[in-house]
C-alpha positions in Angstrom: 35.3 13.8 218.2 35.4 17.1 216.0 32.8 18.1 214.1 33.8 17.4 210.4 34.9 14.0 211.5 31.3 13.1 213.1 29.5 14.3 209.7 32.0 12.4 207.6 30.8 8.9 209.7 27.3 10.1 209.4 27.7 10.5 205.8 29.1 7.1 205.3 26.1 5.3 207.4 23.8 7.5 205.3 25.5 6.2 202.2 25.1 2.7 203.7 21.2 3.1 203.5 21.0 5.1 200.4 22.0 2.0 198.3 20.2 3.4 194.9 22.4 6.8 195.6 19.9 8.9 194.9 20.2 11.0 197.9 17.4 9.9 200.4 16.6 6.6 201.9 13.3 4.8 201.0 11.4 1.7 200.9 13.1 0.5 197.6 16.5 0.7 199.3 15.5 -1.7 201.4 13.9 -3.9 199.3 16.8 -3.5 196.8 19.5 -4.8 199.5 17.1 -7.8 199.9 17.0 -8.5 196.3 21.1 -8.5 196.1 21.2 -10.7 199.1 18.9 -13.3 197.3 20.6 -12.6 194.2 24.4 -13.5 195.8 23.4 -16.6 197.6 20.8 -17.9 194.7 17.5 -17.8 196.7 14.2 -17.5 195.5 12.2 -14.6 196.6 9.4 -16.8 197.1 10.9 -19.0 199.3 10.8 -18.9 203.1 14.1 -17.7 203.7 13.2 -14.9 200.5 10.2 -13.9 201.9 11.4 -13.8 205.8 14.2 -11.5 204.1 11.6 -9.4 202.0 9.6 -9.0 205.4 12.5 -8.0 207.7 13.3 -5.3 205.0 10.2 -4.0 205.0 9.9 -3.9 209.0 13.2 -2.2 209.0 12.2 0.1 206.4 8.9 1.0 208.7 11.3 1.5 211.8 13.5 3.4 210.4 10.6 5.6 208.5 9.0 6.1 212.1 11.9 7.3 213.6 13.5 9.4 210.8 10.4 10.7 208.3 9.5 13.9 209.6 7.7 15.0 207.1 6.3 11.9 206.1 6.8 11.9 202.3 8.3 7.8 202.7 12.0 8.8 202.4 14.8 9.9 204.7 16.8 12.6 203.5 20.2 13.5 204.7 18.8 15.7 207.2 16.2 13.9 208.8 18.8 10.8 209.3 21.1 13.1 211.0 18.4 14.9 213.4 16.1 11.9 213.8 17.7 8.7 213.4 21.0 9.5 214.4 20.3 10.9 217.6 17.3 9.1 218.4 19.7 5.8 217.8 22.7 7.0 219.8 20.2 7.6 222.4 18.6 4.6 222.3 21.2 1.9 220.6 19.0 -1.2 221.4 15.8 0.5 219.9 18.0 0.3 216.5 18.8 -3.4 217.3 15.3 -4.1 217.7 14.3 -2.5 214.3 17.0 -3.9 212.4 16.9 -7.8 213.9 14.6 -8.9 211.9 16.4 -7.9 208.4 19.6 -9.2 209.8 18.7 -12.5 211.3 16.8 -13.3 207.7 20.4 -12.2 206.2 22.0 -14.4 208.2 20.0 -17.2 207.4 20.1 -16.5 203.4 23.7 -16.6 204.0 23.8 -19.6 206.0 24.9 -22.8 203.9 24.7 -25.3 206.5 21.5 -24.4 208.1 23.1 -24.1 211.8 22.0 -20.6 212.3 25.2 -18.8 212.0 26.9 -18.0 208.4 30.9 -18.5 208.0 33.0 -15.2 207.7 33.5 -15.8 203.9 29.6 -15.4 203.6 29.3 -12.6 205.3 32.0 -11.0 203.5 29.9 -12.2 200.4 27.0 -10.3 201.6 28.1 -7.1 202.7 30.2 -6.7 199.3 26.6 -7.9 197.6 25.3 -4.6 199.9 27.8 -2.5 198.3 30.8 -2.6 200.8 34.0 -2.8 199.0 35.5 -6.2 199.5 39.0 -4.8 201.0 36.6 -3.4 203.7 33.9 -5.8 204.0 36.5 -8.8 204.7 38.4 -7.2 207.8 34.8 -6.6 209.0 33.1 -9.8 208.6 36.4 -11.4 210.5 35.9 -8.9 213.1 32.3 -9.6 214.0 33.0 -13.3 214.8 33.9 -11.9 218.1 33.9 -15.9 219.5 36.5 -17.0 216.9 34.2 -19.8 215.7 34.6 -18.9 211.9 30.7 -17.9 212.1 28.8 -14.9 212.4 25.0 -15.6 214.3 22.5 -13.2 215.4 24.2 -12.7 218.7 27.2 -11.2 217.0 25.7 -9.2 213.8 23.0 -7.1 215.7 25.1 -5.4 218.6 28.1 -4.8 215.9 25.2 -3.4 213.5 23.6 -0.9 216.3 27.1 -0.1 217.4 28.1 1.1 214.0 24.7 3.3 213.4 24.9 5.1 216.8 27.4 7.2 216.2 29.0 9.9 219.2 29.6 13.2 218.9 
């Protein structure tokens, strides 16, 4: 892939994490994502699902910081993201999946209206839009996550897809 295309993809991935748009990724971006999901689905932060989501967000942040925060300032710049996270995650997508898993599973649980362990494609679309993905993009992405065509998305579908999206080949 040409370098400009690679850079464009990296910028999009960075922007996905930089929820508040301040130019770096930090703990507040992860807790903000959890807060947005809880608000979208009317789930209390102090509930078991809310606590699991905040715990997953913190674990995700800690994993990302461990991979990419090279100067230890508790912020990941775009350069750190490209030089640390993207390279390391490209080399080991399974590691990224494990870092993301607690948050993704908790997010699926929050969006899972009937408690069967999976969220409907409609609810995954809602979750993605709550996280800042435009609805015209969120809808087909959510549908594509339903790899077995059952109308639902579970951990087994979302975790590998998330890892693939964020492990950008050059």
